[in-house]
C-alpha positions in Angstrom: -10.6 60.1 -21.5 -7.8 58.3 -19.7 -7.5 54.5 -19.6 -7.4 54.6 -15.7 -9.1 57.5 -14.0 -8.2 59.1 -10.6 -10.4 56.6 -8.7 -8.6 53.6 -10.2 -11.4 52.5 -12.6 -10.7 51.3 -16.1 -12.6 53.5 -18.6 -14.4 55.0 -15.6 -16.5 51.9 -15.0 -14.5 48.9 -13.5 -12.1 49.1 -10.7 -8.6 47.5 -11.0 -9.2 45.8 -7.7 -12.5 44.3 -9.0 -10.6 42.8 -12.0 -7.9 41.3 -9.7 -10.6 39.8 -7.4 -12.4 38.4 -10.5 -9.1 36.8 -11.8 -8.4 35.3 -8.3 -11.9 33.8 -8.2 -11.5 32.3 -11.7 -8.1 30.8 -10.7 -9.6 29.3 -7.5 -12.5 27.8 -9.4 -10.1 26.1 -11.9 -7.9 24.9 -9.1 -10.8 23.3 -7.2 -12.1 21.7 -10.4 -8.6 20.3 -11.2 -8.2 19.0 -7.7 -11.4 17.0 -7.7 -11.6 15.9 -11.4 -8.2 14.4 -12.0 -9.4 11.6 -14.3 -8.7 8.7 -11.9 -10.4 5.5 -12.7 -13.7 5.3 -10.9 -13.8 2.5 -8.2 -16.8 1.0 -9.9 -14.9 0.6 -13.1 -12.1 -1.5 -11.5 -12.6 -5.2 -12.0 -11.9 -7.6 -9.1 -9.7 -10.5 -9.9 -8.0 -13.3 -8.0 -4.3 -12.9 -7.1 -1.8 -14.8 -5.1 1.1 -13.5 -3.1 3.8 -14.8 -0.9 4.4 -13.6 2.7 7.8 -14.4 4.3 8.0 -14.5 8.1 11.5 -14.8 9.3 13.0 -16.5 12.3 10.0 -17.7 14.3 9.6 -20.5 16.8 8.0 -23.9 16.1 5.0 -22.9 18.3 4.4 -19.9 16.0 4.8 -22.1 12.9 2.1 -24.4 14.3 -0.3 -21.5 14.6 -0.6 -21.1 10.8 -3.1 -23.4 9.0 -4.2 -23.6 5.4 -7.6 -22.0 5.1 -7.0 -19.4 7.8 -7.6 -15.7 6.9 -5.0 -13.0 7.1 -6.0 -9.6 8.5 -4.2 -6.3 8.7 -3.2 -5.6 12.2 -3.8 -1.8 11.8 -7.5 -1.9 10.8 -8.6 -5.6 10.9 -9.4 -5.8 7.1 -9.2 -9.3 5.7 -6.4 -9.4 3.0 -6.5 -13.0 1.9 -6.8 -16.6 2.7 -3.8 -18.9 3.3 -3.6 -21.6 0.7 -0.1 -23.1 1.5 2.5 -23.0 4.3 6.1 -23.8 3.5 8.6 -24.0 6.4 12.4 -23.9 6.1 15.1 -23.7 8.8 16.0 -20.1 9.5 19.5 -19.0 8.3 21.6 -16.1 9.2 25.1 -14.9 8.3 27.9 -15.8 10.7 31.5 -14.7 10.7 34.0 -17.5 10.8 37.4 -17.5 12.6 39.2 -16.8 9.3 37.0 -13.7 8.6 34.6 -15.2 6.0 30.9 -14.7 6.2 28.8 -17.9 5.8 25.1 -18.7 6.1 24.2 -21.1 8.9 21.1 -22.5 10.4 19.6 -20.9 13.5 18.7 -23.5 16.1 15.0 -23.6 17.0 14.0 -20.9 14.5 12.2 -21.2 11.2 11.3 -19.1 8.1 7.7 -19.5 7.1 6.4 -18.8 3.6 2.7 -18.3 3.3 1.0 -18.4 -0.1 -2.1 -16.2 0.1 -5.1 -16.0 -2.3 -7.1 -12.7 -2.4 -9.6 -10.8 -4.4 -7.9 -7.6 -5.6 -8.3 -4.7 -7.9 -5.6 -3.0 -10.0 -5.4 0.7 -10.7 -2.5 2.4 -12.4 -0.2 -0.6 -11.7 -1.1 -0.7 -8.0 -2.7 -3.7 -6.5 -5.4 -3.2 -3.8 -7.3 -5.7 -1.6 -10.5 -4.3 -0.1 -10.1 -1.5 -2.7 -8.0 0.5 -0.1 -5.2 -1.7 1.2 -2.3 -1.7 -1.2 0.0 -4.7 -1.6 3.7 -4.1 -2.7 6.5 -6.5 -3.1 9.3 -6.0 -0.4 6.9 -4.2 1.9 6.8 -5.2 5.6 3.2 -5.4 6.9 1.9 -6.1 10.4 -0.7 -8.9 10.0 -2.5 -11.4 12.1 -4.6 -14.5 11.9 -7.1 -15.4 14.6 -4.2 -17.1 16.4 -1.1 -15.0 16.0 0.2 -11.5 15.2 3.3 -11.1 13.1 5.2 -8.9 10.7 5.7 -10.4 7.3 7.3 -9.3 4.0 5.5 -9.7 0.7 8.1 -11.4 -1.4 6.1 -12.2 -4.5 2.9 -10.9 -6.1 1.2 -12.8 -8.9 -1.5 -11.0 -10.8 
């Protein structure tokens, strides 16, 4: 008796094509299992904690500065999720680099423009070193985010994140 007969069956009972189909099915089952069971921390296991972060808004007018008040809530412009409450507002004159007549670059004040630094308090969770507010909105240092309050829309840069 030959190992594979004329009809392509092993030992006269199982087809080579059947074996290939069975192997492919096993591989697909393992791939699906690996995809959906990756060992991530379950959302219910993540503990919420208070964080503070600083948002810098560069070169805005005085009327925009006046629109920010301590106690106001910040929202993501994209989906309207609340991402924290303003606890402090620090205003400094805006500066930019200027070229002098002798070719040097120096920082100088921009007339009528201000840099605003918002200190924001939020409830957040941390997972694998990433910080999330609302369990889905990730906060990263040096990221530009379109945000709003109930009075003004703006793009701010997260400059500091204290866990």
